[in-house]
C-alpha positions, 0 to 999 in steps of 0.5 A: 500499500502506497503512502496516502495523504491526510485527505486520502486517508480521511476519505477512506475512513469516511467512505468505509463508515458510510458503506457499513451504515448503508449496508446495515440499513439496507439489510435490517428490518427497522425502518418503521417500528411499533413502540411496543405500547400495544404488544398485540398491535397488528404491525410490528416492524418493517424494513426495505425487504422484510415486514413483521406482522401479528394477526394482521388483516386488511380492513379494506377487504374481507379475508379470513386469513391473518398474517403473522410473523416476519416475511419477505415483503414480496412473499407470494402469500402477500399478493392480496395485500400488495396494494396496501403493503407496497404503496408507491412511495415505498417502491420508490424508497426501495428503488433509490436506496437499492441504487444507492447500495449498488453505487456504494458497492462500486465505491467500496471496490474503487476505494480498495483499488485506491488503497493499493494504487500508486500515485504514479499510476496512469489511472490514478487521477481517473480512479479518484475522480470516478470514486468521488463522483460515484460516492456523491451520486450514491449520496444523492440517491440515498438522500432521495430515498430517506426523504421519501420514506421520512415524509411518508413512512409514519403516515396515518394512511399506511400502517395501522396504529400509526400513532405508535409507529416510529422511524427506527434505527435502520432509517437513522443509519440510512440517513447518516450513511447517505449524508456521509457519502457527500464528504467522502466523495468531496474528499476524493475529488479534492485529492484528485485536484491535488494529484492533478496539480502535483503532476502538472508541477512535475511535468513543467520544464525546468530551465538549466540556464540562468542569466547573471547580471554583472554588477559594475566594479569600482573602476568600471567606466562606460568609455 
């Protein structure tokens, strides 16, 4: 591993932290949770890909079947309540945060390459620019996802017992991770700018000749 500047080292730390936060938020089912004041509440918790229900039945339809337990949100048995379980805002949240997760995975690979890449490599500058831009784009997608869910997830029109439903720690990690992608991307772009200037200074031709001006001596005359 080549020596990295302080800016580059900070960029690595921030990028890794953001990656871990986003990965945990992506996989964990605590985006919206019941506060537990009603132990028998039909809604327990939900994440991007998993929902936990307790004797839940859709009040808009007369089904004899009640849903209990933790299931994948696209479980085949849930097709009769898809319109309730998967509203438009939730699908949009899944889409943008999945896009964010994909870009972060790419950024993790590029960051790993950066850790072992020499400053003299031909693609060093391109690597920094690509990683910085990728992280900022991932932050934009993540921010869109958490804003959509934040405005609609705790809405009275979605899950039952809405007064006792709170945004969970998975949502909090998603917010923090998405925001951390921006400084991580900016740090990589700053490092790219410095690397570009270093190369320009290194490639500038240096003069081997100097003009010396003779000072007139005490007996010097113009005649």
